[in-house]
ChimeraX commands (.cxc) that place a marker at each C-alpha (Angstrom):
marker #1 position 0.00,0.00,0.00 radius 0.5
marker #1 position 1.22,3.49,-0.86 radius 0.5
marker #1 position 1.66,5.77,2.14 radius 0.5
marker #1 position -0.72,8.34,0.62 radius 0.5
marker #1 position -3.47,5.72,0.51 radius 0.5
marker #1 position -2.96,4.86,4.15 radius 0.5
marker #1 position -2.85,8.53,5.20 radius 0.5
marker #1 position -6.21,9.18,3.53 radius 0.5
marker #1 position -7.75,6.11,5.18 radius 0.5
marker #1 position -6.22,6.94,8.57 radius 0.5
marker #1 position -7.56,10.50,8.51 radius 0.5
marker #1 position -11.10,9.40,7.68 radius 0.5
marker #1 position -11.38,6.34,9.93 radius 0.5
marker #1 position -9.18,7.15,12.93 radius 0.5
marker #1 position -8.73,10.93,13.17 radius 0.5
marker #1 position -11.94,12.52,11.91 radius 0.5
marker #1 position -14.43,10.45,13.99 radius 0.5
marker #1 position -12.54,10.67,17.27 radius 0.5
marker #1 position -10.59,13.95,17.32 radius 0.5
marker #1 position -11.79,17.53,17.64 radius 0.5
marker #1 position -12.49,19.36,14.38 radius 0.5
marker #1 position -9.54,21.68,14.99 radius 0.5
marker #1 position -7.19,18.71,15.43 radius 0.5
marker #1 position -8.53,16.98,12.31 radius 0.5
marker #1 position -8.04,20.10,10.21 radius 0.5
marker #1 position -4.49,20.52,11.52 radius 0.5
marker #1 position -3.63,16.90,10.72 radius 0.5
marker #1 position -5.32,17.13,7.33 radius 0.5
marker #1 position -3.28,20.23,6.40 radius 0.5
marker #1 position -0.01,18.52,7.35 radius 0.5
marker #1 position -0.95,15.38,5.42 radius 0.5
marker #1 position -2.05,17.21,2.26 radius 0.5
marker #1 position 0.67,19.87,2.20 radius 0.5
marker #1 position 3.71,17.95,3.46 radius 0.5
marker #1 position 3.43,14.21,4.03 radius 0.5
marker #1 position 1.71,13.21,0.79 radius 0.5
marker #1 position 3.81,15.46,-1.50 radius 0.5
marker #1 position 7.10,14.26,0.02 radius 0.5
marker #1 position 6.43,10.71,1.17 radius 0.5
marker #1 position 3.12,9.74,-0.40 radius 0.5
marker #1 position 4.52,7.63,-3.27 radius 0.5
marker #1 position 6.55,5.38,-0.99 radius 0.5
marker #1 position 5.24,1.94,-0.21 radius 0.5
marker #1 position 4.42,2.24,3.48 radius 0.5
marker #1 position 6.63,-0.76,4.32 radius 0.5
marker #1 position 9.59,1.02,2.72 radius 0.5
marker #1 position 9.50,4.02,5.06 radius 0.5
marker #1 position 12.77,2.99,6.71 radius 0.5
marker #1 position 14.80,4.82,9.34 radius 0.5
marker #1 position 17.00,6.26,6.61 radius 0.5
marker #1 position 14.06,7.61,4.60 radius 0.5
marker #1 position 12.37,9.12,7.63 radius 0.5
marker #1 position 15.58,10.63,9.01 radius 0.5
marker #1 position 16.39,12.29,5.66 radius 0.5
marker #1 position 12.83,13.62,5.51 radius 0.5
marker #1 position 13.21,15.06,9.02 radius 0.5
marker #1 position 16.57,16.64,8.17 radius 0.5
marker #1 position 15.00,18.38,5.16 radius 0.5
marker #1 position 12.20,19.72,7.36 radius 0.5
marker #1 position 14.63,21.26,9.85 radius 0.5
marker #1 position 16.10,23.40,7.05 radius 0.5
marker #1 position 12.69,24.87,6.23 radius 0.5
marker #1 position 10.76,25.07,9.49 radius 0.5
marker #1 position 11.17,25.85,13.18 radius 0.5
marker #1 position 11.74,23.05,15.68 radius 0.5
marker #1 position 8.16,23.29,16.97 radius 0.5
marker #1 position 6.73,23.02,13.45 radius 0.5
marker #1 position 8.95,20.05,12.63 radius 0.5
marker #1 position 7.88,18.27,15.80 radius 0.5
marker #1 position 4.24,18.85,14.91 radius 0.5
marker #1 position 4.76,17.27,11.49 radius 0.5
marker #1 position 6.69,14.31,12.93 radius 0.5
marker #1 position 3.96,13.78,15.52 radius 0.5
marker #1 position 1.38,13.29,12.74 radius 0.5
marker #1 position 3.78,11.00,10.89 radius 0.5
marker #1 position 4.37,8.87,14.00 radius 0.5
marker #1 position 0.67,8.63,14.86 radius 0.5
marker #1 position -0.19,7.44,11.37 radius 0.5
marker #1 position 2.60,4.83,11.24 radius 0.5
marker #1 position 1.98,3.56,14.76 radius 0.5
marker #1 position -1.67,3.04,13.88 radius 0.5
marker #1 position -0.65,1.19,10.72 radius 0.5
marker #1 position 1.50,-1.17,12.81 radius 0.5
marker #1 position -1.25,-1.77,15.39 radius 0.5
marker #1 position -3.84,-2.60,12.72 radius 0.5
marker #1 position -1.52,-4.95,10.83 radius 0.5
marker #1 position -1.08,-2.79,7.73 radius 0.5
marker #1 position 2.68,-3.12,8.25 radius 0.5
marker #1 position 4.67,-5.46,10.46 radius 0.5
marker #1 position 6.99,-2.79,11.84 radius 0.5
marker #1 position 7.32,0.97,11.70 radius 0.5
marker #1 position 10.48,2.99,12.37 radius 0.5
marker #1 position 9.31,6.47,13.36 radius 0.5
marker #1 position 10.44,5.89,16.96 radius 0.5
marker #1 position 14.03,5.61,15.71 radius 0.5
marker #1 position 14.04,9.08,14.14 radius 0.5
marker #1 position 15.93,11.90,15.83 radius 0.5
marker #1 position 14.25,15.27,15.63 radius 0.5
marker #1 position 14.95,18.75,17.04 radius 0.5
marker #1 position 14.12,19.68,20.60 radius 0.5
marker #1 position 11.06,21.89,20.95 radius 0.5
marker #1 position 11.70,25.52,21.69 radius 0.5
marker #1 position 9.96,26.83,24.79 radius 0.5
marker #1 position 7.94,29.87,23.76 radius 0.5
marker #1 position 8.88,33.02,25.58 radius 0.5
marker #1 position 5.98,34.22,27.69 radius 0.5
marker #1 position 4.81,37.70,26.82 radius 0.5
marker #1 position 2.90,39.67,29.40 radius 0.5
marker #1 position 1.70,43.24,29.41 radius 0.5
marker #1 position 3.50,45.59,31.76 radius 0.5
marker #1 position 1.48,47.21,34.53 radius 0.5
marker #1 position 1.52,50.49,32.56 radius 0.5
marker #1 position 0.26,48.77,29.40 radius 0.5
marker #1 position -2.39,46.91,31.36 radius 0.5
marker #1 position -3.64,50.16,32.88 radius 0.5
marker #1 position -3.82,51.73,29.41 radius 0.5
marker #1 position -5.97,48.87,28.15 radius 0.5
marker #1 position -8.24,48.88,31.19 radius 0.5
marker #1 position -8.75,52.66,31.18 radius 0.5
marker #1 position -9.63,52.65,27.47 radius 0.5
marker #1 position -12.15,49.83,27.85 radius 0.5
marker #1 position -13.83,51.41,30.89 radius 0.5
marker #1 position -13.88,54.92,29.40 radius 0.5
marker #1 position -15.36,54.02,26.00 radius 0.5
marker #1 position -17.83,51.41,27.29 radius 0.5
marker #1 position -17.68,49.23,24.21 radius 0.5
marker #1 position -19.12,46.20,25.97 radius 0.5
marker #1 position -17.57,43.80,23.49 radius 0.5
marker #1 position -14.18,44.96,24.85 radius 0.5
marker #1 position -15.19,44.00,28.39 radius 0.5
marker #1 position -14.23,40.41,27.55 radius 0.5
marker #1 position -10.63,41.64,27.61 radius 0.5
marker #1 position -11.10,42.67,31.25 radius 0.5
marker #1 position -12.60,39.27,32.02 radius 0.5
marker #1 position -9.47,37.55,30.68 radius 0.5
marker #1 position -7.14,39.93,32.50 radius 0.5
marker #1 position -8.78,39.08,35.82 radius 0.5
marker #1 position -9.70,35.40,35.41 radius 0.5
marker #1 position -7.00,34.00,33.09 radius 0.5
marker #1 position -9.51,32.43,30.67 radius 0.5
marker #1 position -8.34,31.05,27.34 radius 0.5
marker #1 position -9.98,32.75,24.38 radius 0.5
marker #1 position -11.89,29.58,23.44 radius 0.5
marker #1 position -13.27,29.42,26.99 radius 0.5
marker #1 position -14.27,33.08,26.87 radius 0.5
marker #1 position -16.06,32.76,23.53 radius 0.5
marker #1 position -17.96,29.66,24.74 radius 0.5
marker #1 position -18.99,31.32,28.01 radius 0.5
marker #1 position -22.72,31.88,28.53 radius 0.5
marker #1 position -24.45,34.04,31.07 radius 0.5
marker #1 position -25.83,30.89,32.71 radius 0.5
marker #1 position -22.21,29.93,33.51 radius 0.5
marker #1 position -21.87,32.95,35.80 radius 0.5
marker #1 position -23.21,33.00,39.34 radius 0.5
marker #1 position -23.28,36.71,40.15 radius 0.5
marker #1 position -24.43,36.20,43.74 radius 0.5
marker #1 position -21.56,33.90,44.63 radius 0.5
marker #1 position -19.11,35.54,42.22 radius 0.5
marker #1 position -18.21,32.32,40.40 radius 0.5
marker #1 position -17.62,31.35,36.78 radius 0.5
marker #1 position -18.03,27.72,35.72 radius 0.5
marker #1 position -15.79,26.65,32.84 radius 0.5
marker #1 position -17.17,23.49,31.25 radius 0.5
marker #1 position -16.67,24.05,27.52 radius 0.5
marker #1 position -14.62,25.75,24.86 radius 0.5
marker #1 position -15.28,26.75,21.28 radius 0.5
marker #1 position -13.60,26.61,17.89 radius 0.5
marker #1 position -14.14,28.54,14.68 radius 0.5
marker #1 position -15.53,26.59,11.76 radius 0.5
marker #1 position -16.36,27.86,8.29 radius 0.5
marker #1 position -18.55,25.83,5.94 radius 0.5
marker #1 position -19.44,27.12,2.48 radius 0.5
marker #1 position -18.41,30.61,3.52 radius 0.5
marker #1 position -20.68,30.63,6.58 radius 0.5
marker #1 position -19.43,30.85,10.14 radius 0.5
marker #1 position -20.44,28.23,12.68 radius 0.5
marker #1 position -19.37,28.21,16.30 radius 0.5
marker #1 position -18.36,24.71,17.43 radius 0.5
marker #1 position -18.79,24.12,21.16 radius 0.5
marker #1 position -16.84,21.23,22.66 radius 0.5
marker #1 position -15.23,19.95,25.82 radius 0.5
marker #1 position -12.34,21.91,27.35 radius 0.5
marker #1 position -8.68,21.37,26.49 radius 0.5
marker #1 position -8.09,18.89,29.34 radius 0.5
marker #1 position -9.99,17.34,32.24 radius 0.5
marker #1 position -8.45,19.88,34.60 radius 0.5
marker #1 position -9.70,22.68,32.33 radius 0.5
marker #1 position -13.16,22.06,33.74 radius 0.5
marker #1 position -13.11,24.31,36.79 radius 0.5
marker #1 position -14.87,26.95,38.85 radius 0.5
marker #1 position -13.15,30.33,39.05 radius 0.5
marker #1 position -13.85,32.93,41.77 radius 0.5
marker #1 position -14.36,36.35,40.17 radius 0.5
marker #1 position -12.68,39.40,41.76 radius 0.5
marker #1 position -15.41,41.51,43.34 radius 0.5
marker #1 position -14.20,44.58,41.43 radius 0.5
marker #1 position -14.99,42.83,38.14 radius 0.5
marker #1 position -18.59,41.86,39.04 radius 0.5
marker #1 position -20.19,45.30,38.36 radius 0.5
marker #1 position -18.60,45.46,34.91 radius 0.5
marker #1 position -19.85,41.98,34.06 radius 0.5
marker #1 position -23.35,42.93,35.24 radius 0.5
marker #1 position -23.16,45.95,32.94 radius 0.5
marker #1 position -22.14,43.67,30.07 radius 0.5
marker #1 position -25.16,41.47,30.69 radius 0.5
marker #1 position -27.51,44.46,30.88 radius 0.5
marker #1 position -26.74,45.42,27.28 radius 0.5
marker #1 position -26.27,41.91,25.91 radius 0.5
marker #1 position -28.66,40.53,23.30 radius 0.5
marker #1 position -27.20,37.04,23.35 radius 0.5
marker #1 position -26.93,34.00,25.61 radius 0.5
marker #1 position -23.18,34.26,25.09 radius 0.5
marker #1 position -21.11,36.68,27.16 radius 0.5
marker #1 position -19.23,37.83,24.05 radius 0.5
marker #1 position -21.35,38.78,21.03 radius 0.5
marker #1 position -21.91,41.56,18.54 radius 0.5
marker #1 position -24.06,44.59,19.32 radius 0.5
marker #1 position -26.91,42.88,17.47 radius 0.5
marker #1 position -26.47,39.68,19.43 radius 0.5
marker #1 position -24.86,37.79,16.56 radius 0.5
marker #1 position -22.07,35.32,17.22 radius 0.5
marker #1 position -18.50,36.54,16.86 radius 0.5
marker #1 position -15.71,34.29,15.65 radius 0.5
marker #1 position -12.55,33.79,17.68 radius 0.5
marker #1 position -10.47,35.27,14.87 radius 0.5
marker #1 position -12.72,38.35,14.74 radius 0.5
marker #1 position -12.33,38.91,18.48 radius 0.5
marker #1 position -8.56,38.49,18.22 radius 0.5
marker #1 position -8.62,41.11,15.48 radius 0.5
marker #1 position -10.61,43.44,17.75 radius 0.5
marker #1 position -7.86,43.13,20.35 radius 0.5
marker #1 position -5.16,43.77,17.74 radius 0.5
marker #1 position -6.89,47.00,16.65 radius 0.5
marker #1 position -7.20,48.12,20.27 radius 0.5
marker #1 position -3.45,47.69,20.79 radius 0.5
marker #1 position -2.75,49.57,17.56 radius 0.5
marker #1 position -4.97,52.43,18.72 radius 0.5
marker #1 position -3.15,52.62,22.06 radius 0.5
marker #1 position 0.24,52.29,20.33 radius 0.5
marker #1 position 1.12,49.31,22.53 radius 0.5
marker #1 position 3.62,46.80,21.06 radius 0.5
marker #1 position 1.50,43.98,19.69 radius 0.5
marker #1 position 1.04,40.82,21.74 radius 0.5
marker #1 position -1.30,37.92,21.05 radius 0.5
marker #1 position -4.61,37.47,22.85 radius 0.5
marker #1 position -3.08,34.67,24.93 radius 0.5
marker #1 position -0.85,37.30,26.56 radius 0.5
marker #1 position -3.89,38.39,28.58 radius 0.5
marker #1 position -3.80,34.98,30.28 radius 0.5
marker #1 position -0.06,35.30,30.87 radius 0.5
marker #1 position -0.59,38.79,32.28 radius 0.5
marker #1 position -3.19,37.46,34.69 radius 0.5
marker #1 position -0.74,34.80,35.90 radius 0.5
marker #1 position 2.07,37.33,36.25 radius 0.5
marker #1 position -0.07,39.75,38.29 radius 0.5
marker #1 position -1.30,36.84,40.43 radius 0.5
marker #1 position 2.30,35.89,41.24 radius 0.5
marker #1 position 3.14,39.50,42.04 radius 0.5
marker #1 position 0.20,39.57,44.46 radius 0.5
marker #1 position 1.65,36.55,46.23 radius 0.5
marker #1 position -0.80,33.89,45.01 radius 0.5
marker #1 position 0.52,30.40,45.69 radius 0.5
marker #1 position 1.36,28.06,42.80 radius 0.5
marker #1 position -1.31,25.47,43.64 radius 0.5
marker #1 position -4.13,28.03,43.63 radius 0.5
marker #1 position -2.89,29.67,40.43 radius 0.5
marker #1 position -2.56,26.28,38.75 radius 0.5
marker #1 position -6.16,25.36,39.54 radius 0.5
marker #1 position -7.50,28.72,38.35 radius 0.5
marker #1 position -5.58,28.42,35.07 radius 0.5
marker #1 position -6.77,24.84,34.59 radius 0.5
marker #1 position -3.30,23.26,34.40 radius 0.5
marker #1 position -2.89,19.53,34.95 radius 0.5
marker #1 position -0.52,20.08,37.86 radius 0.5
marker #1 position 1.37,22.92,39.55 radius 0.5
marker #1 position 4.64,21.82,37.93 radius 0.5
marker #1 position 3.33,23.07,34.57 radius 0.5
marker #1 position 2.52,26.45,36.10 radius 0.5
marker #1 position 5.90,26.67,37.81 radius 0.5
marker #1 position 7.79,25.79,34.62 radius 0.5
marker #1 position 5.81,28.17,32.44 radius 0.5
marker #1 position 6.05,31.13,34.78 radius 0.5
marker #1 position 9.48,30.48,36.28 radius 0.5
marker #1 position 10.77,33.92,35.24 radius 0.5
marker #1 position 7.85,35.67,36.89 radius 0.5
marker #1 position 8.35,33.63,40.04 radius 0.5
marker #1 position 12.05,34.56,40.06 radius 0.5
marker #1 position 11.22,38.26,39.81 radius 0.5
marker #1 position 8.78,37.86,42.70 radius 0.5
marker #1 position 11.39,35.96,44.72 radius 0.5
marker #1 position 13.96,38.69,44.11 radius 0.5
marker #1 position 11.50,41.35,45.23 radius 0.5
marker #1 position 10.69,39.39,48.39 radius 0.5
marker #1 position 14.41,38.82,49.14 radius 0.5
marker #1 position 15.18,42.51,48.69 radius 0.5
marker #1 position 12.28,43.34,50.99 radius 0.5
marker #1 position 13.80,40.99,53.55 radius 0.5
marker #1 position 17.21,42.54,52.98 radius 0.5
marker #1 position 15.95,45.90,54.21 radius 0.5
marker #1 position 16.29,44.47,57.72 radius 0.5
marker #1 position 20.04,44.57,57.29 radius 0.5
marker #1 position 21.16,47.75,59.00 radius 0.5
marker #1 position 23.69,49.80,57.12 radius 0.5
marker #1 position 26.56,51.26,59.09 radius 0.5
marker link #1:1,2 radius 0.2
marker link #1:2,3 radius 0.2
marker link #1:3,4 radius 0.2
marker link #1:4,5 radius 0.2
marker link #1:5,6 radius 0.2
marker link #1:6,7 radius 0.2
marker link #1:7,8 radius 0.2
marker link #1:8,9 radius 0.2
marker link #1:9,10 radius 0.2
marker link #1:10,11 radius 0.2
marker link #1:11,12 radius 0.2
marker link #1:12,13 radius 0.2
marker link #1:13,14 radius 0.2
marker link #1:14,15 radius 0.2
marker link #1:15,16 radius 0.2
marker link #1:16,17 radius 0.2
marker link #1:17,18 radius 0.2
marker link #1:18,19 radius 0.2
marker link #1:19,20 radius 0.2
marker link #1:20,21 radius 0.2
marker link #1:21,22 radius 0.2
marker link #1:22,23 radius 0.2
marker link #1:23,24 radius 0.2
marker link #1:24,25 radius 0.2
marker link #1:25,26 radius 0.2
marker link #1:26,27 radius 0.2
marker link #1:27,28 radius 0.2
marker link #1:28,29 radius 0.2
marker link #1:29,30 radius 0.2
marker link #1:30,31 radius 0.2
marker link #1:31,32 radius 0.2
marker link #1:32,33 radius 0.2
marker link #1:33,34 radius 0.2
marker link #1:34,35 radius 0.2
marker link #1:35,36 radius 0.2
marker link #1:36,37 radius 0.2
marker link #1:37,38 radius 0.2
marker link #1:38,39 radius 0.2
marker link #1:39,40 radius 0.2
marker link #1:40,41 radius 0.2
marker link #1:41,42 radius 0.2
marker link #1:42,43 radius 0.2
marker link #1:43,44 radius 0.2
marker link #1:44,45 radius 0.2
marker link #1:45,46 radius 0.2
marker link #1:46,47 radius 0.2
marker link #1:47,48 radius 0.2
marker link #1:48,49 radius 0.2
marker link #1:49,50 radius 0.2
marker link #1:50,51 radius 0.2
marker link #1:51,52 radius 0.2
marker link #1:52,53 radius 0.2
marker link #1:53,54 radius 0.2
marker link #1:54,55 radius 0.2
marker link #1:55,56 radius 0.2
marker link #1:56,57 radius 0.2
marker link #1:57,58 radius 0.2
marker link #1:58,59 radius 0.2
marker link #1:59,60 radius 0.2
marker link #1:60,61 radius 0.2
marker link #1:61,62 radius 0.2
marker link #1:62,63 radius 0.2
marker link #1:63,64 radius 0.2
marker link #1:64,65 radius 0.2
marker link #1:65,66 radius 0.2
marker link #1:66,67 radius 0.2
marker link #1:67,68 radius 0.2
marker link #1:68,69 radius 0.2
marker link #1:69,70 radius 0.2
marker link #1:70,71 radius 0.2
marker link #1:71,72 radius 0.2
marker link #1:72,73 radius 0.2
marker link #1:73,74 radius 0.2
marker link #1:74,75 radius 0.2
marker link #1:75,76 radius 0.2
marker link #1:76,77 radius 0.2
marker link #1:77,78 radius 0.2
marker link #1:78,79 radius 0.2
marker link #1:79,80 radius 0.2
marker link #1:80,81 radius 0.2
marker link #1:81,82 radius 0.2
marker link #1:82,83 radius 0.2
marker link #1:83,84 radius 0.2
marker link #1:84,85 radius 0.2
marker link #1:85,86 radius 0.2
marker link #1:86,87 radius 0.2
marker link #1:87,88 radius 0.2
marker link #1:88,89 radius 0.2
marker link #1:89,90 radius 0.2
marker link #1:90,91 radius 0.2
marker link #1:91,92 radius 0.2
marker link #1:92,93 radius 0.2
marker link #1:93,94 radius 0.2
marker link #1:94,95 radius 0.2
marker link #1:95,96 radius 0.2
marker link #1:96,97 radius 0.2
marker link #1:97,98 radius 0.2
marker link #1:98,99 radius 0.2
marker link #1:99,100 radius 0.2
marker link #1:100,101 radius 0.2
marker link #1:101,102 radius 0.2
marker link #1:102,103 radius 0.2
marker link #1:103,104 radius 0.2
marker link #1:104,105 radius 0.2
marker link #1:105,106 radius 0.2
marker link #1:106,107 radius 0.2
marker link #1:107,108 radius 0.2
marker link #1:108,109 radius 0.2
marker link #1:109,110 radius 0.2
marker link #1:110,111 radius 0.2
marker link #1:111,112 radius 0.2
marker link #1:112,113 radius 0.2
marker link #1:113,114 radius 0.2
marker link #1:114,115 radius 0.2
marker link #1:115,116 radius 0.2
marker link #1:116,117 radius 0.2
marker link #1:117,118 radius 0.2
marker link #1:118,119 radius 0.2
marker link #1:119,120 radius 0.2
marker link #1:120,121 radius 0.2
marker link #1:121,122 radius 0.2
marker link #1:122,123 radius 0.2
marker link #1:123,124 radius 0.2
marker link #1:124,125 radius 0.2
marker link #1:125,126 radius 0.2
marker link #1:126,127 radius 0.2
marker link #1:127,128 radius 0.2
marker link #1:128,129 radius 0.2
marker link #1:129,130 radius 0.2
marker link #1:130,131 radius 0.2
marker link #1:131,132 radius 0.2
marker link #1:132,133 radius 0.2
marker link #1:133,134 radius 0.2
marker link #1:134,135 radius 0.2
marker link #1:135,136 radius 0.2
marker link #1:136,137 radius 0.2
marker link #1:137,138 radius 0.2
marker link #1:138,139 radius 0.2
marker link #1:139,140 radius 0.2
marker link #1:140,141 radius 0.2
marker link #1:141,142 radius 0.2
marker link #1:142,143 radius 0.2
marker link #1:143,144 radius 0.2
marker link #1:144,145 radius 0.2
marker link #1:145,146 radius 0.2
marker link #1:146,147 radius 0.2
marker link #1:147,148 radius 0.2
marker link #1:148,149 radius 0.2
marker link #1:149,150 radius 0.2
marker link #1:150,151 radius 0.2
marker link #1:151,152 radius 0.2
marker link #1:152,153 radius 0.2
marker link #1:153,154 radius 0.2
marker link #1:154,155 radius 0.2
marker link #1:155,156 radius 0.2
marker link #1:156,157 radius 0.2
marker link #1:157,158 radius 0.2
marker link #1:158,159 radius 0.2
marker link #1:159,160 radius 0.2
marker link #1:160,161 radius 0.2
marker link #1:161,162 radius 0.2
marker link #1:162,163 radius 0.2
marker link #1:163,164 radius 0.2
marker link #1:164,165 radius 0.2
marker link #1:165,166 radius 0.2
marker link #1:166,167 radius 0.2
marker link #1:167,168 radius 0.2
marker link #1:168,169 radius 0.2
marker link #1:169,170 radius 0.2
marker link #1:170,171 radius 0.2
marker link #1:171,172 radius 0.2
marker link #1:172,173 radius 0.2
marker link #1:173,174 radius 0.2
marker link #1:174,175 radius 0.2
marker link #1:175,176 radius 0.2
marker link #1:176,177 radius 0.2
marker link #1:177,178 radius 0.2
marker link #1:178,179 radius 0.2
marker link #1:179,180 radius 0.2
marker link #1:180,181 radius 0.2
marker link #1:181,182 radius 0.2
marker link #1:182,183 radius 0.2
marker link #1:183,184 radius 0.2
marker link #1:184,185 radius 0.2
marker link #1:185,186 radius 0.2
marker link #1:186,187 radius 0.2
marker link #1:187,188 radius 0.2
marker link #1:188,189 radius 0.2
marker link #1:189,190 radius 0.2
marker link #1:190,191 radius 0.2
marker link #1:191,192 radius 0.2
marker link #1:192,193 radius 0.2
marker link #1:193,194 radius 0.2
marker link #1:194,195 radius 0.2
marker link #1:195,196 radius 0.2
marker link #1:196,197 radius 0.2
marker link #1:197,198 radius 0.2
marker link #1:198,199 radius 0.2
marker link #1:199,200 radius 0.2
marker link #1:200,201 radius 0.2
marker link #1:201,202 radius 0.2
marker link #1:202,203 radius 0.2
marker link #1:203,204 radius 0.2
marker link #1:204,205 radius 0.2
marker link #1:205,206 radius 0.2
marker link #1:206,207 radius 0.2
marker link #1:207,208 radius 0.2
marker link #1:208,209 radius 0.2
marker link #1:209,210 radius 0.2
marker link #1:210,211 radius 0.2
marker link #1:211,212 radius 0.2
marker link #1:212,213 radius 0.2
marker link #1:213,214 radius 0.2
marker link #1:214,215 radius 0.2
marker link #1:215,216 radius 0.2
marker link #1:216,217 radius 0.2
marker link #1:217,218 radius 0.2
marker link #1:218,219 radius 0.2
marker link #1:219,220 radius 0.2
marker link #1:220,221 radius 0.2
marker link #1:221,222 radius 0.2
marker link #1:222,223 radius 0.2
marker link #1:223,224 radius 0.2
marker link #1:224,225 radius 0.2
marker link #1:225,226 radius 0.2
marker link #1:226,227 radius 0.2
marker link #1:227,228 radius 0.2
marker link #1:228,229 radius 0.2
marker link #1:229,230 radius 0.2
marker link #1:230,231 radius 0.2
marker link #1:231,232 radius 0.2
marker link #1:232,233 radius 0.2
marker link #1:233,234 radius 0.2
marker link #1:234,235 radius 0.2
marker link #1:235,236 radius 0.2
marker link #1:236,237 radius 0.2
marker link #1:237,238 radius 0.2
marker link #1:238,239 radius 0.2
marker link #1:239,240 radius 0.2
marker link #1:240,241 radius 0.2
marker link #1:241,242 radius 0.2
marker link #1:242,243 radius 0.2
marker link #1:243,244 radius 0.2
marker link #1:244,245 radius 0.2
marker link #1:245,246 radius 0.2
marker link #1:246,247 radius 0.2
marker link #1:247,248 radius 0.2
marker link #1:248,249 radius 0.2
marker link #1:249,250 radius 0.2
marker link #1:250,251 radius 0.2
marker link #1:251,252 radius 0.2
marker link #1:252,253 radius 0.2
marker link #1:253,254 radius 0.2
marker link #1:254,255 radius 0.2
marker link #1:255,256 radius 0.2
marker link #1:256,257 radius 0.2
marker link #1:257,258 radius 0.2
marker link #1:258,259 radius 0.2
marker link #1:259,260 radius 0.2
marker link #1:260,261 radius 0.2
marker link #1:261,262 radius 0.2
marker link #1:262,263 radius 0.2
marker link #1:263,264 radius 0.2
marker link #1:264,265 radius 0.2
marker link #1:265,266 radius 0.2
marker link #1:266,267 radius 0.2
marker link #1:267,268 radius 0.2
marker link #1:268,269 radius 0.2
marker link #1:269,270 radius 0.2
marker link #1:270,271 radius 0.2
marker link #1:271,272 radius 0.2
marker link #1:272,273 radius 0.2
marker link #1:273,274 radius 0.2
marker link #1:274,275 radius 0.2
marker link #1:275,276 radius 0.2
marker link #1:276,277 radius 0.2
marker link #1:277,278 radius 0.2
marker link #1:278,279 radius 0.2
marker link #1:279,280 radius 0.2
marker link #1:280,281 radius 0.2
marker link #1:281,282 radius 0.2
marker link #1:282,283 radius 0.2
marker link #1:283,284 radius 0.2
marker link #1:284,285 radius 0.2
marker link #1:285,286 radius 0.2
marker link #1:286,287 radius 0.2
marker link #1:287,288 radius 0.2
marker link #1:288,289 radius 0.2
marker link #1:289,290 radius 0.2
marker link #1:290,291 radius 0.2
marker link #1:291,292 radius 0.2
marker link #1:292,293 radius 0.2
marker link #1:293,294 radius 0.2
marker link #1:294,295 radius 0.2
marker link #1:295,296 radius 0.2
marker link #1:296,297 radius 0.2
marker link #1:297,298 radius 0.2
marker link #1:298,299 radius 0.2
marker link #1:299,300 radius 0.2
marker link #1:300,301 radius 0.2
marker link #1:301,302 radius 0.2
marker link #1:302,303 radius 0.2
marker link #1:303,304 radius 0.2
view
């Protein structure tokens, strides 16, 4: 069997029925744009260590380490499934050496930049922008924010229940919001809302014409990409160096650390699998906090 034939079968029978739409589309793009053009004509049994290693070496000259690892991950999944189902007797993807992933540098807004954003949102009262405040003070992922409904918010107790996320999907030129389960099991969580944020969220609800917290003025659904673009334009208007929407989540975590929040609490609020992930991801912020605390302690040292 040609590898391209197996890839097509694997996508339709193993990936599409059991993976999220976003994952399927990502795999499909890698298969169609890279794996089939470069390896598709090989007999699947002839994808030896040498062939796969040369393929990987070529990738490293064109793409970043993270991109290469994403491509190799799809390759490995497809070949491992072929071995398990008896399509081939043995597969060699586990023998391939590939580049180490690069840890993305965390970008957070400075306190000054955060104040600029907050003051603009509160002054102009564009209620669609209030979702930015929600992320700054709860650490929600954008998919969680866009899937959030008013029923998920208990205003009396000041709690937000995160039980779903959303993905953009376009079919025949028409937008459709896909609601699904959160990123991980630990992503399902209940987040206490800072009391200072509650009045602003009540104001959002007062003018909302949708069941969703984030919507257009007419109540129509807004895509994730559209809301990201809204945030980009806001930064441009304020002349703030551009950072992605996910930086709001990083900013929340950074401010939480600066306030002295413990790692376990922060980890649960962010929806991480364990505190070690939080510690690793925000190690620089923790170090800055540690330095500040040590210098505070050092003030006890009397100077002669």
